[in-house]
N, C-alpha and C positions, 0 to 999 in steps of 0.2 A: 400464159405462155406455157406451151407445151412443146414437147421434143420427142418424136419417135425414133427409136434406135434402129429400127429395121423395118421390114414390110409384112403385113398380114400376108399369112400363108406360109411364112418359115417356122421351123421347129420352135424357136423360142425368140422374143425381142422385148424391148422396154420403150415405156414412154414416161416423161419427166413432165411434172406440172408444178412450176415456180411462180411465184409474185410477179406481176408485170408492173411495169412504170414505177419502179421502188423509189421511194422518197427517203434521203439520209437525213432530212431535218426534223421529221417526226415518225420514229420508227413504229409507234402504236398505230399509225394511220395506215400502214400497210397491210395487204391481204394477210389473213389468217392461215394457219395450216389448215384449219377446217374449210376454208375456202378451197385450197387445193384439193381436197378429198371431193368435195362437190364437183369441180370440173373434172376431175377423173372419173366420177360416175357417171356424168353426162357422156363423156367420151366412151367409157365402158358400155353404155346403153346403146350407142351408135354401132358397136363393133358385132359381129355374129361369129357364133361357134368358137369363143375363145375361153381359155381357162385361166383363171389366176393363180399364179405360181408363188409369188413372192412381192413383199412390199418393203420398202426402206426408204428412210430419210436421206436426202443427199443435200449437200451444200455447194455453192458457187459463189464466187467473188463478184460483189457488185461493182461494176466499173463506172466510168465517168458517164454522167448522164442518167444514172438510174438503170443502166443496162446490165443485163445478165446473159453472158454467153454460155450457152449451154453445150458448145462443142469442146471448150478448153478443159484440159485434164490437169493443168498445173497453174498454181498462182503463189504469189510471194507476199508475204505480210510487210508493210512499210515500218521502218524504225522511227520515222519522224510524223508519219501522218497515220489518221486513223483507218482501219480496214473495214468495210462493210462485208458481212456474209449473208447471202439469202439461203434460206432453208426451203427445200421443196419435197414433193412426194414422188418416187420412182416405183411405177407398177412393172414388174416382170410378168410376162403372158405368154401363152402357147396356144396353138392351133388343137382344138378338140379333135381334128382329124375327121370330123362329120360335116354334112351339108344339111343341117336342119333348120338353119335360118334363125337360131335361138340367140336373143341379145346377151351381151355380156353380164357378168355378175355386178353385183354392187358391194360396196365396201364400206366399213365403219371402222372406228378405232377407240381405244381407250387409254389414256395416260395414268400410269400408277407413279404418282409423286410422294415421295418420302416427307414426313413431317419436318419442318425446317425449325432450328432453333438457333438464334443468333448468341445465345450466352453459353451453349454446351454442344455436345455432339448432336447432329441431326439424326432422326431416324436412318437405320442401315436398310440395304436392299432387301436383306432377307425377311425383316420385321415388315416391310411394305408389302413384300410379295405375299405374306401370310396373311396380312390383312385384307388384301384383294382376294385371296382364295376363301376367306371366312365370308366374304359378301357374296361369293359365286355360289356357295351353299344355298342362299337364299333367292339369288335372282340368276336366272339361267343366260348362258350365253347368247348373244345376238346371232350367232351362226358359227360357222367353222373357222377356227384359228388358223389364219394364213402366215403369219410373221409374228415374232417379237423381237424387238430390239431395245437397246441400252443406249440412251442419248446423254450427251453432256449439255445442261440447260444453264444460262447465267442467271445469278441471283442479282435482282434489280433493287438493292438497298431494302428500306423499309417495305417496298411494295411488293416484295416477295417473288414469286415465280410466275411467269406467263409461258406455259408450256407450247402454247399455239402461236406464240410470236414467231415471225418467218424471217425477220431482218436484225441483224445483230452488230454491234459496233464494238471492235476489238482495238483495245489501246495498250496492251501488253502491261498494263498497270500491276503492281504489285498485290494490291488488295482486292482485286477481282475475285469474286467468290462463284463457283459453279455446283451444280448439284446433278447426280446421276438420277436420270428417271427411265422409267420402262414403258415402251409403247407397244400396245398388242393391237394388231390389225385383225379384222373379222370379215368373212364373206357373209354377208346378210343373208339370213334364210336358209342357208345350206343345212342340211340335216343329216349328213355322212357320220357325224359324231354325236354322243349323248349331249343333251341341251345344257347338263350342269357338269361341272368338273373342277379340276384345279390345274395350275401351271406351275412350273418349276424351272430351276437352272442349274448348271454346273460350270464351275470356273476352272479353267486349266492355266495356270502361270508357270513361269520359270522356277525350278527346285531351289527355293530359297525360303526357308520357314515353311508356310502352309502351302500345301501343293495344288488344293483345290477347295472349293466351297460349293455347297449344293443344298438345294432346298427341292423337296419332291412332293408327290409323284410327278413325274414329267410326260405322263401318258395322256395324249390328247387326241 
């Protein structure tokens, strides 16, 4: 299922790609996030003369019958029943302003997942990012960095984390554990930037204790 937020030819618009026919009974049987990226790439290949501006993961409440309403902007969690959330991909694109008939770009992504420990503190985001950067010195980026985002992902007991799962069951339980992962989106084959490099981040929080955390360089 995809939802186009505007029309081709405007300055900027978005398109959403989320799982279809969501099943609440076996969450792992739903489409994966990789499936959403595949659908997005098919859609992009059918567009002409557009530029990829940004990517983000979006969430929608799964309603009765496994229906995902892409138009609703609010939802509430039930106190007595389980709430099911579907996660999809939103592309922000714009017209290139040219009439060359060139097909749209292609997208890929990489999840940076901190090492998980159930007996002590898990790896922090700084260490996870540094580990990724060390790998990048040996393996070039697959293309231009389009977007980087931080996501909350649920830990599934002894089975660990499935970062590509697109449907989550929320019950408000006290012992539910989450981990913060980072997802990097690349425009495949784009050569505007050096093929090797590093990524970084800087946090700004209310002034209480630490005011910011950063890891660099951030030049991409």
